N, C-alpha and C positions, 0 to 999 in steps of 0.2 A: 254563451255559457249560462248555466243556471245562476239564479241570485242566491244570496246568503240565506234568504228565507226558505228557499227550496231545501238547502242542506240542513236546515234546522228542523225540517219535518221528520216525523218518525220514519224509519226505514220502510216499513210496510206501505206507507202512503207514497213515498218517493217511487217505489217499485210499481205501485198501481198506476201512477201517472206515466211512467216510462212504458209500461205495457199498453196503456190506452193510446199513447202516441204511436207506438210501433204498429198497433192494430190499424190506426187511421192511415198511417203512411204505407201500409200494405194494401189497404182498401183502394186508395187513390194515390197518384203522384203528389209530391210535396206541394206543388202549386195549386192543387185542388183540395188540399186538406182543410178541414173545418174545425176550428177551436171548440165549437159547441159539442161536436161528437166526442172529442177527447175528454172534455170536462164531464160529459154524461157518463162515459165508460169508466172514468177515474173516480166518479162520485164526488166531484168538487164543484163549487159554484163557478160558472163560466168566467166571471170577472176576476176570480183569483188566479187564473192562468198567468196573467201579467205580473203577479206577485212572484212567480217562480221563473218565468222565462220572458225575455224581451220580444220574442217572435217565434213563429213556427220553425224558422230556420235554426234558431237557438236550440229548440227541443230536438229537432232532427239531428243536429250536429252532436248533441250530448248523447243521444241514443247510440250513434256511431262510436263515440268515445267509450261508452259503457260496454258495448259489444266487443270493442278492441281489447279492453282490459279483461273481459271474460274469456276471449279467445287466447289471450296470452297465458292466463291461468290454466286453461285446458291443455295448452301445448306443453306447459311445464309438467303437468301431470302425465302427459303422454311420454315425455322424455324419461321421467322416473320409471314409468311402467315398462319402457323399452331399454332399461339399463343405459340410458344416455346415448343410445344409438340414434343419432339425429335423423338419418334417412328413414328408419322404421317409424320414428315418431311423426315425420312428415306424412308418410303414407297413412298412418292411423288417423292423423288430424284431418286429412282430406276425406277419408271414408266417413268420419263423423260429420263433416260438413255436408256431404251428399245426403246422409241420413236426415240431417236437420232440414235440408231443403225439400225433403219429401212432404213436410208439413206445408200446407197451402199458404199460410200467413208468412212463413219464412221465405218461401219461394217468391211470393209476390213482392215482399219487401226488397229482396235482392234484385228482382227485375226492375222495380221502380228506382232503386238506387243506381243501377247501371244505366238506365235511361236518363236519369238526371245528369250523370257524368258525361254521357255520350251525345245527348241531344239538347238538354235544357241548361247546360252550364252557363250560357251567355246571360241567363236571367238572374244570376247570383254573383256575389262578390268573389274575387279570385281567392281570398283567404278561406272562404267557406268551402269552395270547390276543392282547393288544395288539401284541406283537412279531411274531407270525405275521401278523396283519392288516396291519400297517404295511409289511411286507416282501414280501408275496405278490404285489403288483402288479408287472407287468413294467416299469412306468415310474414313476420317482420324480423329484421336482423336482431332487434332487441330481445326477441324470444329465445335466442340461442346462447349457449355458454360463451364466456369471454374469448376463448381461443378461436372460436368461429367468427365472432364479431370483429376480431383483429385481422382476420384474413381477407385481403382484397379479392382473392380468388373466390371465397365463399359468397361474398356479396353478389358476384356475377352469377354464381350457381343459383342463388336465391331469386335473382331477377328472372332467370330462365324458368325456374320451377313455378314462380308466380304466374308467368305468362302461360305456361302449360296448364296450370290450375284454372286460370280464367277461361282458356279455350275449352277445357273439359266441362267446366261448369256451364258455359254457354250452350254446349251440346246437350247437356242434361236438361237445362231450363227450356230449351227449344224443342224438347222431346225427340231430338235427333238420335240420342242414344239412351239406353237404359242405365239405371244406377249401377248395376253390376258391370256393364261394359265400360262405363266411364271410369270406375274405380280400377278396373283391370288395366285399361290404357294408361291411366295416370301412373300406376305403379311401374309399368314398363318404361315410361318416360323418365321417371325419377331414377330408376336403375341405370338407364342410359346416361343421364346427366352426371350421376355419381361417377360412373366409369370414365366418362369423357374428361372430367376435371381431376381425376386421380386423387380424390380426397380420402 
């Protein structure tokens, strides 16, 4: 996690460092990332990196946490825009995620994160991998109203929807399907899951 010094920085500088980190982790996998590149893009002295983070893993983990918080806020906005219709908000959220992945940096960051979890996990601590795994999904039970969080049925629904989402995103990232086709398929799966669980 970031140091106290990092949190004492002006917000603009903190965001600049996070953007520079994400750019580097999109350019190459975590294990090949270079602190000098991040420092240069963030316009900070290279040596000051360690005043803010203990390691590249710390920065990567914090970027994932930051994105998780951002995704949660975006989903809450989708819920409001869809009159608290959870399933319409889920569909809208997925559509926005596919649009976000059309940008090359976001696409490559996601590919590198998935590769880290699937192939390179043995190179990192269990806590680090667990945190990345837990927060990489676009949907988390905490995003939903309390009545949904309390439903054991809904947690199963969410597990299925997240698996479907992962599958659809993989098809899009591998260029197996277009953005429009993936969105269409995802919506069909969500409607099917909704009907199957009678929520």
